[in-house]
C-alpha positions as CSV (number, residue, x, y, z in Angstrom):
1,X,-17.9,-1.6,-18.7
2,X,-19.6,0.3,-21.4
3,X,-22.9,1.9,-21.2
4,X,-24.3,-0.5,-23.6
5,X,-23.9,-3.1,-21.0
6,X,-26.0,-1.2,-18.4
7,X,-29.5,-1.1,-17.8
8,X,-31.6,0.7,-19.4
9,X,-32.0,4.2,-18.8
10,X,-28.8,3.9,-16.7
11,X,-25.8,6.3,-17.6
12,X,-22.3,5.9,-15.7
13,X,-19.7,8.3,-17.3
14,X,-16.7,10.3,-15.9
15,X,-18.2,13.6,-15.4
16,X,-16.8,16.9,-12.5
17,X,-17.4,16.9,-9.1
18,X,-18.5,20.2,-9.4
19,X,-21.3,19.5,-11.6
20,X,-24.3,21.8,-10.7
21,X,-26.7,18.9,-10.2
22,X,-24.5,16.7,-8.2
23,X,-25.5,19.3,-4.8
24,X,-28.0,16.2,-3.5
25,X,-25.4,13.4,-4.1
26,X,-23.0,15.3,-2.3
27,X,-25.1,16.7,0.3
28,X,-26.0,12.9,1.0
29,X,-22.5,11.4,1.3
30,X,-21.4,14.3,3.4
31,X,-24.3,13.6,6.1
32,X,-23.9,10.3,6.0
33,X,-19.9,9.9,6.7
34,X,-20.5,12.6,9.8
35,X,-23.7,10.8,11.0
36,X,-21.7,7.9,12.1
37,X,-17.4,9.2,12.0
38,X,-16.3,11.5,14.2
39,X,-14.4,14.0,12.6
40,X,-10.5,13.0,13.3
41,X,-11.6,9.5,11.8
42,X,-13.2,10.9,8.4
43,X,-11.1,10.8,5.3
44,X,-14.5,11.9,2.6
45,X,-12.8,14.9,0.1
46,X,-15.1,17.2,-1.0
47,X,-16.6,18.3,-4.2
48,X,-13.4,20.5,-5.1
49,X,-10.7,18.0,-3.8
50,X,-12.3,15.2,-5.6
51,X,-11.4,17.9,-8.7
52,X,-7.7,17.1,-8.2
53,X,-6.0,16.0,-11.4
54,X,-5.2,12.8,-9.6
55,X,-8.5,11.7,-9.3
56,X,-11.1,10.6,-12.0
57,X,-14.5,10.7,-10.4
58,X,-17.7,9.3,-12.0
59,X,-21.5,9.9,-11.8
60,X,-24.1,6.6,-12.4
61,X,-27.1,8.8,-13.8
62,X,-30.6,6.8,-14.1
63,X,-32.8,8.8,-16.5
64,X,-30.5,11.6,-16.5
65,X,-30.7,12.0,-12.5
66,X,-27.2,11.5,-10.6
67,X,-28.1,8.8,-8.0
68,X,-24.2,7.1,-7.3
69,X,-21.3,8.3,-7.1
70,X,-17.5,6.9,-6.7
71,X,-14.2,8.4,-7.9
72,X,-10.3,6.6,-7.8
73,X,-7.0,8.9,-6.6
74,X,-4.0,8.5,-7.8
75,X,-1.3,7.8,-5.6
76,X,1.4,6.4,-7.9
77,X,2.4,4.6,-10.7
78,X,0.6,1.6,-9.3
79,X,-1.7,2.3,-6.6
80,X,-5.2,3.8,-6.4
81,X,-7.6,4.1,-4.1
82,X,-11.1,4.3,-4.3
83,X,-12.9,7.9,-2.6
84,X,-16.3,8.8,-1.9
85,X,-18.2,6.1,-3.0
86,X,-22.1,6.2,-2.3
87,X,-25.6,5.3,-3.9
88,X,-28.8,7.2,-2.8
89,X,-30.4,5.4,-0.1
90,X,-33.9,5.5,-2.2
91,X,-31.9,3.7,-5.2
92,X,-30.2,0.7,-3.2
93,X,-31.1,-2.6,-3.7
94,X,-30.6,-2.8,-7.4
95,X,-26.7,-3.6,-8.1
96,X,-25.9,-0.5,-8.5
97,X,-22.8,0.1,-6.0
98,X,-21.7,-3.2,-7.5
99,X,-21.9,-1.4,-11.4
100,X,-19.5,1.3,-9.7
101,X,-17.1,-0.6,-8.2
102,X,-16.6,-2.5,-11.7
103,X,-16.1,0.1,-13.5
104,X,-13.6,1.7,-10.9
105,X,-11.7,-1.7,-11.1
106,X,-11.8,-1.4,-14.7
107,X,-10.7,2.4,-15.4
108,X,-7.4,1.7,-12.6
109,X,-6.7,-0.8,-15.1
110,X,-7.1,1.1,-18.1
111,X,-5.2,4.0,-16.0
112,X,-2.1,1.3,-15.6
113,X,-2.8,1.1,-12.0
114,X,-1.8,-2.7,-10.4
115,X,-3.1,-2.6,-7.2
116,X,-6.7,-0.6,-5.8
117,X,-7.1,0.1,-1.7
118,X,-9.9,1.8,0.5
119,X,-10.4,2.9,3.5
120,X,-13.8,2.1,4.9
121,X,-15.7,2.7,8.2
122,X,-15.3,-0.4,10.3
123,X,-18.5,0.6,12.0
124,X,-21.6,-1.5,11.6
125,X,-23.5,1.2,9.3
126,X,-20.5,0.3,6.8
127,X,-20.9,-3.2,6.9
128,X,-23.0,-3.7,3.8
129,X,-19.8,-1.8,2.0
130,X,-17.5,-4.1,3.5
131,X,-19.3,-7.1,2.4
132,X,-19.4,-5.4,-1.3
133,X,-15.6,-4.7,-1.3
134,X,-14.9,-8.4,-0.2
135,X,-17.6,-9.9,-2.7
136,X,-14.9,-8.4,-5.2
137,X,-12.0,-10.2,-4.2
138,X,-11.1,-7.2,-1.2
139,X,-9.1,-7.8,1.6
140,X,-7.8,-6.2,4.9
141,X,-4.6,-4.4,4.6
142,X,-2.4,-2.2,7.0
143,X,-2.9,1.4,6.5
144,X,-1.2,2.8,3.1
145,X,-1.0,6.3,1.3
146,X,-0.2,8.3,4.8
147,X,-3.7,6.8,6.5
148,X,-2.5,6.0,10.3
149,X,-4.4,3.1,12.6
150,X,-7.8,3.8,13.6
151,X,-10.2,1.6,15.3
152,X,-13.0,3.0,13.3
153,X,-11.4,2.5,9.9
154,X,-10.8,-0.8,7.9
155,X,-8.2,-0.9,4.6
156,X,-8.8,-2.9,2.3
157,X,-6.7,-3.5,-1.2
158,X,-7.0,-6.0,-3.9
159,X,-4.3,-6.6,-7.2
160,X,-6.0,-5.8,-10.3
């Protein structure tokens, strides 16, 4: 997806997760994860961990303000994982998560990956995320890349 194909005012680009104006996004993501997931079941990465060389981090901006973020973590030559996908609550309902997901899948292909997987919550509060992934062709799978079975985790994957 190119910037030209985004609705007016939206820019989706690769950025550093350490950007000075990303504090609200990071804080909201962290608060949402902590509100519904005990620490032993939480697999969220903080901004410093998202800055690793094996991770590509993206920010969606509306009129210059960051409103959403997501990342791909490369596990090996074929497998990538979606990490830290979050859209600010006040901007939801506009298809922004779908735009992010489409960009992540295109980026994974461009990066030479042939499979994209993810871990998301199994709790009811994560149902919208699971529906988004299912609509994009993700299917349930066993734990991958060092994850262990957890009743609060749902693992999903799709070939690219």
